[in-house]
C-alpha positions as CSV (number, residue, x, y, z in Angstrom):
1,M,0.0,0.0,-0.1
2,A,1.5,3.3,-1.2
3,N,0.8,6.7,-0.1
4,L,-1.4,8.3,-2.9
5,Y,-1.1,12.1,-3.1
6,L,-3.7,14.0,-5.1
7,I,-2.6,17.3,-6.2
8,H,-5.6,19.3,-7.7
9,N,-4.2,22.9,-8.0
10,K,-1.3,25.1,-9.0
11,S,-0.7,26.1,-5.4
12,S,0.1,22.5,-4.3
13,A,3.9,22.9,-4.6
14,E,4.5,22.1,-1.1
15,A,2.4,18.8,-1.2
16,L,4.5,17.9,-4.4
17,A,7.9,18.5,-2.4
18,L,6.4,16.3,0.3
19,A,5.7,13.3,-2.0
20,Q,9.0,13.7,-3.4
21,E,10.6,12.9,-0.1
22,D,8.1,10.0,0.6
23,K,9.7,6.8,-0.9
24,E,6.1,5.0,-0.8
25,A,4.5,8.0,-2.8
26,L,2.2,7.8,-5.8
27,V,1.2,11.2,-7.1
28,V,-2.0,11.8,-9.3
29,L,-2.4,15.5,-10.9
30,L,-6.1,16.4,-11.4
31,Q,-7.9,19.5,-12.2
32,D,-5.5,22.3,-12.4
33,G,-2.7,20.4,-10.7
34,V,-1.9,19.0,-14.2
35,F,-0.1,22.4,-14.8
36,L,2.5,21.8,-12.1
37,D,6.0,20.8,-13.2
38,V,6.9,17.1,-12.3
39,S,10.0,16.8,-14.5
40,G,12.2,16.3,-11.4
41,F,10.1,13.3,-10.3
42,N,12.3,10.3,-11.4
43,K,11.7,7.9,-8.4
44,T,8.1,8.8,-7.8
45,Q,5.5,7.5,-10.1
46,V,3.1,10.2,-11.2
47,Y,-0.2,9.9,-13.1
48,A,-2.3,12.6,-14.6
49,I,-6.0,12.4,-15.3
50,K,-6.2,12.3,-19.2
51,W,-9.2,14.3,-19.4
52,D,-7.9,17.3,-17.3
53,V,-4.8,17.2,-19.4
54,D,-6.7,17.2,-22.9
55,I,-9.2,19.8,-21.7
56,R,-6.5,22.4,-21.0
57,G,-4.5,21.6,-24.0
58,L,-1.3,20.0,-22.4
59,N,-1.2,16.8,-24.3
60,Q,2.2,18.0,-26.0
61,R,3.7,19.3,-22.7
62,T,3.1,16.3,-20.3
63,P,6.4,14.4,-19.8
64,N,6.6,11.1,-21.0
65,T,7.1,9.8,-17.4
66,V,3.7,10.7,-16.5
67,K,1.1,8.0,-16.9
68,L,-2.2,9.3,-18.3
69,I,-5.1,7.5,-16.5
70,S,-9.0,7.8,-16.5
71,Y,-11.2,9.0,-13.4
72,H,-12.1,5.3,-13.1
73,D,-8.5,4.3,-12.8
74,L,-8.3,7.1,-10.0
75,V,-11.1,5.3,-8.1
76,D,-8.9,2.1,-8.2
77,L,-6.0,3.9,-7.0
78,I,-7.9,5.6,-4.0
79,V,-9.3,2.3,-3.1
80,A,-5.6,0.2,-3.2
81,N,-3.7,2.9,-1.3
82,K,-3.7,5.4,1.5
83,V,-4.8,8.8,0.4
84,V,-2.7,11.8,1.7
85,N,-4.8,15.0,0.7
86,L,-3.3,18.2,1.9
87,A,-6.0,20.5,0.5
């Protein structure tokens, strides 16, 4: 069971910093969180909601290391992991 960080807005840089220090972290970018730069995340699995990326026109700017998932996939991640919400 990993720690699942749900990052939903651009002012969540502090949460990203915490997740980067957490060896058991999984990060999900959703809503405006998809605007955040996660290029330095090389040891942490980062996901982004595909619909949120598409609607904001960020398809070409999303790093290849970010796995695009659906909201249905997000539900599966929430059920399988411990959610860390820093809203």
